[in-house]
C-alpha angles and dihedrals in degrees: 000000000000114000141176109222118199119188108194098154097104118069092208098053137030118197130192122184135178112211135177107201104308095339120102114217104169137013127184125179125191129185104215093205091059104077115223110211104177111122092009114137125224140179103235141177128224108242101173141011118216110198094185090060096034087230144112129227114226131201104218097160102280126114090249119050117240125249116238116183119208091245089060094056116097116230086237086077096047121110116258091255092051092050091052095046113106095198136062114298132201130228094260091056094044103054140004136230111262092030116139123223143161111254135182126205113245097172126018124235112285128186107324093335122106123231119286110242138196134188091208098096122209121193114192120209132174097278104005144045115215118206101189096187103030108092095178094052124093143087138098127321111264089227089070099085102162107109094213092051092048092049092049093047093048088055091049092047091049090056094053111095101231112181118252110269094030133098135209129203122193108222126223089258088063094063097104098025126118126245090252092055094047092044092050090051091050091049090052090053092046090053089048091053091050089052090050091051093048093049091048091056091052096044130087115224128280096046139134109243105174135014118209091228137254127282093271093058094042092049093051091045098045108024108031115098140153091274089069109089097189142016108208117192125188114197125054097237092046090049092054092048092049095045095046093047093047089049091052100047103024108022093164089064 
């Protein structure tokens, strides 16, 4: 019997394992007190422009300001003159100090370097990744190599009404899923993006807008599949988190 085992009894350590009988296939350990910031979304403010690096430094609420290269800034944030310019522009023409924007952490702080940021948001679901402000993004995961699967998924993706200016990727986990399952996952991500936008409008920069989720949620989202016969959770709070999240993204399970 293949099982996902979640031990959430200890406040200082959360453990998730995938086992088949007595054989351990996967083990993840997270220390709740050590905040993981990768993929978190913040409302930030540009504090400094650095022409030599073609980048901006952004206060998003951490001790060190984040590093935002020009290539990671959506044209939606550009000044009117920069948007109209047909040629190459520099960081000082593109954005201004004091400007507010929504940023996502691509790489966490390391050593004396601040976090690497992007304004091109990615929201990962169970079967899809929604890129709400990346018009050129979208398609099928390269890890899905079966031609019939790719053809079917392209047809499903084409039928999903993704807003103009957004992109959608079908993840590897979506390979054998139905149109209804993929569409429901997309709709969950679209609702999540609307919530993020609403919260951003109400928030004063710098502010955390969205947290990627703890190990329990990520494990259910990324590791759970039909081969797993049972998800066993020890710890009342962890059980509630797992059950509520499963109900939200995979109600049939």
